[in-house]
C-alpha positions in Angstrom: 0.0 0.0 0.0 1.3 3.4 -1.0 0.5 6.4 1.2 -0.1 9.8 -0.3 1.9 12.6 1.1 0.7 16.2 1.1 3.0 19.2 1.0 1.8 22.1 3.0 1.9 25.5 1.3 4.4 28.2 2.6 3.7 29.6 6.0 2.5 33.0 4.9 -0.5 31.3 3.2 -1.3 29.3 6.4 -1.1 32.4 8.6 -3.4 34.3 6.2 -5.8 31.4 6.1 -6.1 30.9 9.8 -5.8 34.6 10.5 -9.3 34.9 9.0 -10.7 32.0 11.1 -8.8 32.7 14.3 -12.1 33.5 16.0 -13.1 29.8 15.8 -13.1 28.1 19.2 -10.8 25.1 19.6 -13.8 22.9 20.4 -15.3 23.8 17.0 -12.0 23.1 15.2 -12.3 19.6 16.7 -15.8 19.3 15.2 -14.6 20.7 11.9 -11.7 18.2 11.9 -14.1 15.2 12.3 -16.3 16.3 9.5 -13.6 17.1 6.9 -12.9 14.5 4.3 -9.7 16.0 2.8 -6.5 14.8 4.5 -4.9 18.1 3.5 -7.5 20.2 5.3 -7.6 17.8 8.3 -3.8 18.3 8.6 -4.2 22.1 8.5 -6.9 22.1 11.2 -4.8 19.7 13.4 -1.8 21.9 13.1 -3.8 25.0 14.0 -5.3 23.3 17.0 -1.9 22.1 18.3 -0.4 25.5 17.9 -3.1 27.1 19.9 -2.8 24.6 22.7 1.0 24.9 22.8 0.8 28.8 22.7 -1.6 28.7 25.8 0.7 26.4 27.7 3.7 28.5 26.9 1.9 31.7 28.0 1.0 30.1 31.3 4.5 28.8 31.9 5.9 32.3 31.2 3.4 33.9 33.6 4.5 31.5 36.3 8.2 32.2 35.7 7.9 36.0 35.7 4.5 37.0 37.0 5.4 40.7 37.3 6.9 41.3 33.9 6.4 44.8 32.5 4.9 43.2 29.4 1.9 41.0 28.9 2.1 37.4 27.7 
């Protein structure tokens, strides 16, 4: 069995694509993921979801390390 591989477009395209849909709640991205049929689109939604979760964990960790920083995380 041969598996198809999908090449993602350059990052500026991805940031533009998800920049327009950034208001979508992560829970709805999960619903969207399960209803998509295209492996390419599923991969995009999965990457976006992972990035949001990692970003939130990093923000929390930075707040714990330096809670009184002069800039907001």
